[in-house]
One Martini backbone bead per residue (centre of mass of N, CA, C, O) as a GRO file, in nm:
protein
  323
    1MET     BB    1   4.286  -5.691  -2.080
    2THR     BB    2   4.439  -5.441  -2.214
    3ALA     BB    3   4.431  -5.122  -2.220
    4PRO     BB    4   4.397  -4.875  -2.413
    5LEU     BB    5   4.571  -4.642  -2.572
    6ASP     BB    6   4.700  -4.347  -2.550
    7LEU     BB    7   4.899  -4.113  -2.677
    8LYS     BB    8   5.125  -4.142  -2.469
    9GLY     BB    9   5.148  -4.449  -2.485
   10LEU     BB   10   5.226  -4.455  -2.783
   11GLN     BB   11   5.483  -4.286  -2.759
   12ASP     BB   12   5.628  -4.469  -2.556
   13LEU     BB   13   5.635  -4.717  -2.738
   14LEU     BB   14   5.809  -4.592  -2.964
   15TRP     BB   15   6.052  -4.522  -2.784
   16ASN     BB   16   6.109  -4.808  -2.688
   17PHE     BB   17   6.192  -4.911  -2.962
   18ALA     BB   18   6.435  -4.725  -2.989
   19GLY     BB   19   6.576  -4.837  -2.740
   20HIS     BB   20   6.602  -5.126  -2.832
   21ARG     BB   21   6.774  -5.065  -3.087
   22THR     BB   22   7.007  -4.930  -2.941
   23VAL     BB   23   7.095  -5.166  -2.761
   24THR     BB   24   7.125  -5.392  -2.979
   25THR     BB   25   7.326  -5.239  -3.158
   26ALA     BB   26   7.546  -5.206  -2.945
   27ALA     BB   27   7.591  -5.508  -2.920
   28LYS     BB   28   7.649  -5.576  -3.219
   29CYS     BB   29   7.902  -5.356  -3.225
   30GLY     BB   30   8.049  -5.397  -2.917
   31ILE     BB   31   8.010  -5.188  -2.685
   32LEU     BB   32   7.936  -5.362  -2.436
   33GLY     BB   33   8.182  -5.550  -2.443
   34ARG     BB   34   8.399  -5.333  -2.422
   35LEU     BB   35   8.291  -5.213  -2.138
   36ALA     BB   36   8.323  -5.483  -1.981
   37ARG     BB   37   8.638  -5.472  -1.974
   38SER     BB   38   8.641  -5.138  -1.981
   39PRO     BB   39   8.666  -4.832  -1.946
   40ALA     BB   40   8.578  -4.553  -2.182
   41THR     BB   41   8.597  -4.365  -2.444
   42VAL     BB   42   8.470  -4.281  -2.737
   43TYR     BB   43   8.732  -4.295  -2.893
   44ALA     BB   44   8.819  -4.581  -2.803
   45VAL     BB   45   8.570  -4.733  -2.903
   46SER     BB   46   8.575  -4.643  -3.202
   47GLU     BB   47   8.864  -4.745  -3.256
   48ASP     BB   48   8.831  -5.049  -3.174
   49LEU     BB   49   8.547  -5.088  -3.367
   50GLY     BB   50   8.511  -4.900  -3.621
   51LEU     BB   51   8.359  -4.629  -3.552
   52ALA     BB   52   8.173  -4.351  -3.558
   53PRO     BB   53   8.222  -4.103  -3.338
   54GLU     BB   54   7.957  -3.937  -3.349
   55ALA     BB   55   7.761  -4.173  -3.326
   56CYS     BB   56   7.880  -4.301  -3.071
   57ASP     BB   57   7.825  -4.064  -2.884
   58LYS     BB   58   7.512  -4.063  -2.902
   59VAL     BB   59   7.464  -4.356  -2.818
   60MET     BB   60   7.610  -4.351  -2.539
   61ARG     BB   61   7.431  -4.122  -2.419
   62ALA     BB   62   7.165  -4.278  -2.447
   63LEU     BB   63   7.255  -4.517  -2.263
   64VAL     BB   64   7.260  -4.346  -2.013
   65ALA     BB   65   6.957  -4.267  -2.015
   66LEU     BB   66   6.875  -4.588  -2.009
   67GLY     BB   67   7.093  -4.730  -1.791
   68VAL     BB   68   7.343  -4.887  -1.926
   69LEU     BB   69   7.522  -4.640  -1.868
   70GLU     BB   70   7.805  -4.463  -1.744
   71CYS     BB   71   7.925  -4.116  -1.661
   72ASP     BB   72   8.267  -3.971  -1.624
   73GLU     BB   73   8.270  -3.738  -1.804
   74ASP     BB   74   8.451  -3.918  -2.065
   75THR     BB   75   8.375  -4.185  -1.908
   76PHE     BB   76   8.269  -4.516  -1.979
   77ARG     BB   77   8.025  -4.754  -1.837
   78LEU     BB   78   7.883  -5.007  -1.715
   79ALA     BB   79   7.646  -5.100  -1.539
   80PRO     BB   80   7.699  -5.291  -1.268
   81GLU     BB   81   7.453  -5.495  -1.320
   82LEU     BB   82   7.567  -5.567  -1.627
   83GLU     BB   83   7.857  -5.682  -1.628
   84PRO     BB   84   7.793  -6.002  -1.592
   85LEU     BB   85   7.642  -6.021  -1.892
   86PHE     BB   86   7.945  -5.940  -2.053
   87GLY     BB   87   8.194  -6.181  -2.031
   88GLN     BB   88   8.239  -6.370  -2.299
   89GLY     BB   89   8.106  -6.625  -2.237
   90PRO     BB   90   7.862  -6.874  -2.253
   91ASP     BB   91   7.662  -6.645  -2.084
   92ASP     BB   92   7.644  -6.429  -2.277
   93LEU     BB   93   7.405  -6.175  -2.380
   94ALA     BB   94   7.480  -6.062  -2.663
   95PRO     BB   95   7.357  -6.277  -2.860
   96PHE     BB   96   7.062  -6.210  -2.783
   97LEU     BB   97   7.061  -5.912  -2.875
   98LYS     BB   98   7.128  -5.977  -3.167
   99HIS     BB   99   6.880  -6.151  -3.216
  100SER     BB  100   6.671  -5.933  -3.150
  101HIS     BB  101   6.755  -5.742  -3.372
  102GLN     BB  102   6.702  -5.937  -3.611
  103MET     BB  103   6.403  -5.991  -3.557
  104TYR     BB  104   6.305  -5.689  -3.596
  105GLU     BB  105   6.421  -5.653  -3.873
  106ASN     BB  106   6.247  -5.872  -4.003
  107TRP     BB  107   5.979  -5.743  -3.943
  108GLY     BB  108   6.021  -5.473  -4.096
  109GLU     BB  109   6.054  -5.620  -4.382
  110ASN     BB  110   5.781  -5.849  -4.361
  111LEU     BB  111   5.503  -5.775  -4.230
  112GLU     BB  112   5.354  -5.637  -4.465
  113THR     BB  113   5.372  -5.870  -4.664
  114TRP     BB  114   5.214  -6.071  -4.491
  115LEU     BB  115   4.950  -5.907  -4.473
  116ARG     BB  116   4.909  -5.889  -4.795
  117THR     BB  117   4.991  -6.221  -4.871
  118GLY     BB  118   5.081  -6.451  -4.645
  119SER     BB  119   5.396  -6.405  -4.690
  120TRP     BB  120   5.719  -6.526  -4.563
  121PRO     BB  121   6.028  -6.510  -4.604
  122ARG     BB  122   6.266  -6.773  -4.674
  123ARG     BB  123   6.570  -6.929  -4.539
  124GLU     BB  124   6.856  -7.085  -4.512
  125LYS     BB  125   7.052  -7.161  -4.258
  126GLN     BB  126   7.354  -7.109  -4.145
  127PRO     BB  127   7.580  -7.244  -3.935
  128GLU     BB  128   7.644  -6.975  -3.787
  129GLU     BB  129   7.347  -6.907  -3.719
  130ILE     BB  130   7.287  -7.156  -3.548
  131LEU     BB  131   7.503  -7.101  -3.330
  132ASN     BB  132   7.408  -6.816  -3.251
  133PHE     BB  133   7.132  -6.906  -3.151
  134ALA     BB  134   7.231  -7.092  -2.927
  135LYS     BB  135   7.379  -6.870  -2.771
  136ALA     BB  136   7.132  -6.694  -2.723
  137MET     BB  137   6.965  -6.906  -2.563
  138ARG     BB  138   7.171  -6.937  -2.336
  139GLY     BB  139   7.206  -6.648  -2.230
  140VAL     BB  140   6.896  -6.639  -2.137
  141GLY     BB  141   6.826  -6.936  -2.037
  142ILE     BB  142   7.005  -6.971  -1.780
  143ARG     BB  143   6.850  -6.751  -1.623
  144THR     BB  144   6.572  -6.876  -1.636
  145ALA     BB  145   6.641  -7.151  -1.509
  146LYS     BB  146   6.734  -7.039  -1.224
  147THR     BB  147   6.430  -6.923  -1.165
  148VAL     BB  148   6.248  -7.197  -1.249
  149VAL     BB  149   6.342  -7.476  -1.124
  150ASP     BB  150   6.164  -7.464  -0.854
  151HIS     BB  151   5.890  -7.535  -1.038
  152ILE     BB  152   6.008  -7.822  -1.064
  153ASP     BB  153   5.956  -8.159  -1.046
  154LEU     BB  154   6.239  -8.353  -0.891
  155SER     BB  155   6.124  -8.599  -0.775
  156GLY     BB  156   6.307  -8.889  -0.846
  157VAL     BB  157   6.521  -8.775  -1.036
  158ARG     BB  158   6.780  -8.932  -1.269
  159SER     BB  159   6.646  -8.889  -1.564
  160MET     BB  160   6.685  -8.667  -1.848
  161LEU     BB  161   6.501  -8.492  -2.111
  162ASP     BB  162   6.603  -8.243  -2.359
  163ILE     BB  163   6.405  -8.091  -2.589
  164GLY     BB  164   6.566  -7.859  -2.750
  165GLY     BB  165   6.840  -7.787  -2.550
  166SER     BB  166   7.080  -7.700  -2.697
  167LEU     BB  167   7.359  -7.611  -2.477
  168GLY     BB  168   7.246  -7.714  -2.177
  169HIS     BB  169   7.121  -7.520  -1.955
  170TRP     BB  170   6.902  -7.693  -1.820
  171ALA     BB  171   7.075  -7.936  -1.750
  172GLN     BB  172   7.276  -7.790  -1.570
  173VAL     BB  173   7.081  -7.677  -1.355
  174ILE     BB  174   6.966  -7.956  -1.272
  175CYS     BB  175   7.240  -8.084  -1.195
  176GLU     BB  176   7.293  -7.876  -0.971
  177LYS     BB  177   7.031  -7.942  -0.803
  178VAL     BB  178   7.079  -8.265  -0.883
  179PRO     BB  179   7.350  -8.463  -0.848
  180GLY     BB  180   7.218  -8.754  -0.972
  181VAL     BB  181   7.177  -8.643  -1.250
  182SER     BB  182   7.106  -8.733  -1.584
  183ALA     BB  183   7.156  -8.603  -1.925
  184THR     BB  184   6.961  -8.543  -2.229
  185VAL     BB  185   7.038  -8.369  -2.530
  186PHE     BB  186   6.811  -8.270  -2.790
  187ASP     BB  187   6.936  -8.187  -3.117
  188ILE     BB  188   7.081  -8.069  -3.359
  189PRO     BB  189   7.382  -8.162  -3.470
  190GLU     BB  190   7.535  -7.888  -3.450
  191THR     BB  191   7.454  -7.835  -3.152
  192ALA     BB  192   7.559  -8.096  -3.024
  193VAL     BB  193   7.855  -8.047  -3.084
  194ALA     BB  194   7.878  -7.777  -2.928
  195GLY     BB  195   7.794  -7.894  -2.653
  196ARG     BB  196   8.025  -8.090  -2.611
  197GLU     BB  197   8.252  -7.875  -2.625
  198LEU     BB  198   8.159  -7.697  -2.384
  199TYR     BB  199   8.198  -7.958  -2.160
  200LEU     BB  200   8.480  -8.003  -2.184
  201GLY     BB  201   8.637  -8.058  -1.873
  202THR     BB  202   8.390  -8.071  -1.702
  203GLU     BB  203   8.163  -8.173  -1.457
  204PHE     BB  204   7.940  -8.240  -1.706
  205GLU     BB  205   8.049  -8.441  -1.919
  206ALA     BB  206   7.928  -8.718  -1.778
  207ARG     BB  207   7.609  -8.601  -1.747
  208ILE     BB  208   7.599  -8.473  -2.046
  209GLU     BB  209   7.420  -8.564  -2.330
  210PHE     BB  210   7.453  -8.541  -2.686
  211VAL     BB  211   7.187  -8.546  -2.933
  212GLY     BB  212   7.145  -8.585  -3.274
  213GLY     BB  213   6.847  -8.455  -3.451
  214ASP     BB  214   6.491  -8.516  -3.503
  215TYR     BB  215   6.218  -8.443  -3.299
  216LEU     BB  216   5.987  -8.530  -3.522
  217SER     BB  217   6.123  -8.850  -3.570
  218ASP     BB  218   6.308  -8.937  -3.359
  219ASP     BB  219   6.418  -9.146  -3.120
  220PHE     BB  220   6.452  -9.120  -2.759
  221GLY     BB  221   6.379  -9.331  -2.582
  222PRO     BB  222   6.383  -9.469  -2.271
  223GLY     BB  223   6.385  -9.387  -1.909
  224PHE     BB  224   6.245  -9.112  -1.813
  225ASP     BB  225   6.157  -8.897  -1.545
  226LEU     BB  226   6.225  -8.643  -1.735
  227VAL     BB  227   6.057  -8.418  -1.961
  228LEU     BB  228   6.170  -8.139  -2.158
  229ILE     BB  229   5.983  -7.849  -2.300
  230ALA     BB  230   6.164  -7.556  -2.375
  231ASN     BB  231   6.084  -7.327  -2.592
  232VAL     BB  232   5.944  -7.521  -2.849
  233LEU     BB  233   5.636  -7.556  -2.917
  234HIS     BB  234   5.611  -7.276  -3.079
  235GLN     BB  235   5.761  -7.405  -3.346
  236GLU     BB  236   5.479  -7.554  -3.379
  237MET     BB  237   5.224  -7.700  -3.499
  238ALA     BB  238   4.968  -7.883  -3.388
  239GLU     BB  239   5.044  -8.164  -3.501
  240GLN     BB  240   5.345  -8.157  -3.405
  241ALA     BB  241   5.297  -8.090  -3.106
  242SER     BB  242   5.125  -8.338  -3.037
  243ASP     BB  243   5.338  -8.552  -3.126
  244LEU     BB  244   5.564  -8.465  -2.936
  245ILE     BB  245   5.414  -8.528  -2.676
  246ARG     BB  246   5.367  -8.825  -2.730
  247ARG     BB  247   5.673  -8.905  -2.756
  248ALA     BB  248   5.759  -8.797  -2.482
  249ALA     BB  249   5.575  -8.984  -2.312
  250GLU     BB  250   5.708  -9.254  -2.410
  251ALA     BB  251   5.992  -9.182  -2.254
  252LEU     BB  252   5.862  -9.246  -1.993
  253THR     BB  253   5.833  -9.338  -1.687
  254PRO     BB  254   5.664  -9.449  -1.445
  255GLY     BB  255   5.588  -9.139  -1.287
  256GLY     BB  256   5.664  -8.951  -1.483
  257ARG     BB  257   5.744  -8.620  -1.629
  258LEU     BB  258   5.599  -8.356  -1.825
  259CYS     BB  259   5.750  -8.041  -1.927
  260VAL     BB  260   5.602  -7.729  -2.025
  261LEU     BB  261   5.768  -7.444  -2.145
  262ASP     BB  262   5.599  -7.124  -2.193
  263PHE     BB  263   5.402  -6.904  -2.328
  264GLN     BB  264   5.147  -6.713  -2.256
  265ILE     BB  265   4.786  -6.752  -2.333
  266ASP     BB  266   4.482  -6.671  -2.386
  267PRO     BB  267   4.190  -6.803  -2.495
  268ASP     BB  268   4.151  -6.533  -2.694
  269ARG     BB  269   4.450  -6.426  -2.779
  270CYS     BB  270   4.479  -6.110  -2.626
  271GLY     BB  271   4.683  -6.243  -2.418
  272PRO     BB  272   4.957  -6.159  -2.347
  273GLU     BB  273   5.167  -5.963  -2.511
  274LEU     BB  274   5.401  -6.166  -2.566
  275GLY     BB  275   5.229  -6.398  -2.682
  276THR     BB  276   5.111  -6.240  -2.928
  277LEU     BB  277   5.385  -6.155  -3.055
  278PHE     BB  278   5.499  -6.444  -3.084
  279ALA     BB  279   5.290  -6.540  -3.288
  280ILE     BB  280   5.406  -6.367  -3.510
  281HIS     BB  281   5.696  -6.485  -3.512
  282MET     BB  282   5.575  -6.778  -3.600
  283ARG     BB  283   5.349  -6.753  -3.787
  284ASP     BB  284   5.315  -7.053  -4.003
  285PHE     BB  285   5.513  -7.260  -3.803
  286GLY     BB  286   5.366  -7.149  -3.540
  287ASP     BB  287   5.282  -7.094  -3.178
  288THR     BB  288   5.078  -6.987  -2.917
  289TRP     BB  289   4.974  -7.194  -2.661
  290THR     BB  290   4.728  -7.302  -2.487
  291GLU     BB  291   4.634  -7.467  -2.215
  292ASN     BB  292   4.425  -7.648  -2.358
  293ASP     BB  293   4.604  -7.759  -2.574
  294ILE     BB  294   4.813  -7.901  -2.387
  295ARG     BB  295   4.618  -8.072  -2.223
  296THR     BB  296   4.499  -8.230  -2.459
  297TRP     BB  297   4.768  -8.360  -2.553
  298MET     BB  298   4.836  -8.501  -2.285
  299ALA     BB  299   4.583  -8.675  -2.259
  300ALA     BB  300   4.623  -8.822  -2.536
  301ALA     BB  301   4.914  -8.939  -2.416
  302GLY     BB  302   4.829  -9.045  -2.105
  303LEU     BB  303   4.819  -8.816  -1.914
  304ASN     BB  304   4.813  -8.691  -1.574
  305LEU     BB  305   4.786  -8.456  -1.340
  306ILE     BB  306   4.738  -8.184  -1.465
  307GLU     BB  307   4.943  -7.881  -1.440
  308ARG     BB  308   4.969  -7.531  -1.348
  309THR     BB  309   5.255  -7.298  -1.359
  310ASP     BB  310   5.339  -6.986  -1.275
  311VAL     BB  311   5.623  -6.785  -1.424
  312GLY     BB  312   5.521  -6.524  -1.411
  313PRO     BB  313   5.348  -6.316  -1.652
  314THR     BB  314   5.453  -6.501  -1.935
  315ARG     BB  315   5.483  -6.790  -1.795
  316TRP     BB  316   5.463  -7.157  -1.811
  317ILE     BB  317   5.394  -7.471  -1.648
  318ILE     BB  318   5.313  -7.790  -1.789
  319THR     BB  319   5.212  -8.089  -1.615
  320GLY     BB  320   5.259  -8.444  -1.676
  321TYR     BB  321   5.169  -8.781  -1.586
  322LYS     BB  322   5.269  -9.115  -1.572
  323PRO     BB  323   5.103  -9.404  -1.472
   0.00000   0.00000   0.00000
């Protein structure tokens, strides 16, 4: 368990939150994307984006202090290491920062109400919001996939199913890793349509199929050597998560494997930090699940040789094999 904070640690935490909001707001307002195209003065940035010059000046100078921007006299540019992250293509990280901004804005508005009443206001997401979420997940997810894929057992895999696979970033990375693999990405219909459009005319068009539906009820079909549930299980409560694993296991060929990638959380649910905070984000419609939870559900689905692989300090892959 993490040691309790002293006063300085608490102050640093609060300032880090201010830094987070400054960076994500700058992304939301287009400052980072604008500077990814070319260096510019505060005046040029505020003029191009319709921002207040005085406020823009203070925010951009704070971004220099945070290491996000560099400044040469009156000209600002993105830090060189960040320039590739904001290229405005399908892997642009800006949609994820916008999503992060909205997530914490939602917390600020509703966390106290939830604590006092047990109720967190919900509303139906609009089609544009659904697509923006998919773009956000791809922006950060394709980078996660490229660093994590080596921890997945791909031996003998020729056909994979990616449940809740968004715009296909995991499928793409695995197809790049194993040239003979064909992939099926299963997600809601709106996202599946966007995924097909994204890969039209690319080398992956014939190898990645997008299927729209409801992963809690629709049939996945049989014959997959690998089924991947990446950053999805936390969106469901125990009964739905257990059933999803059961149905995913049914889609496997004998000898195939089911891989669950998700946030780590300790048996007492008091750490690591990211896992506990994400449990708040999931509120009453999902949770961060322990290793024992996932192992129990896999065993009940008939999987064996269940193993855990840590991928960094906050995530793990739990893999079970079909006899």
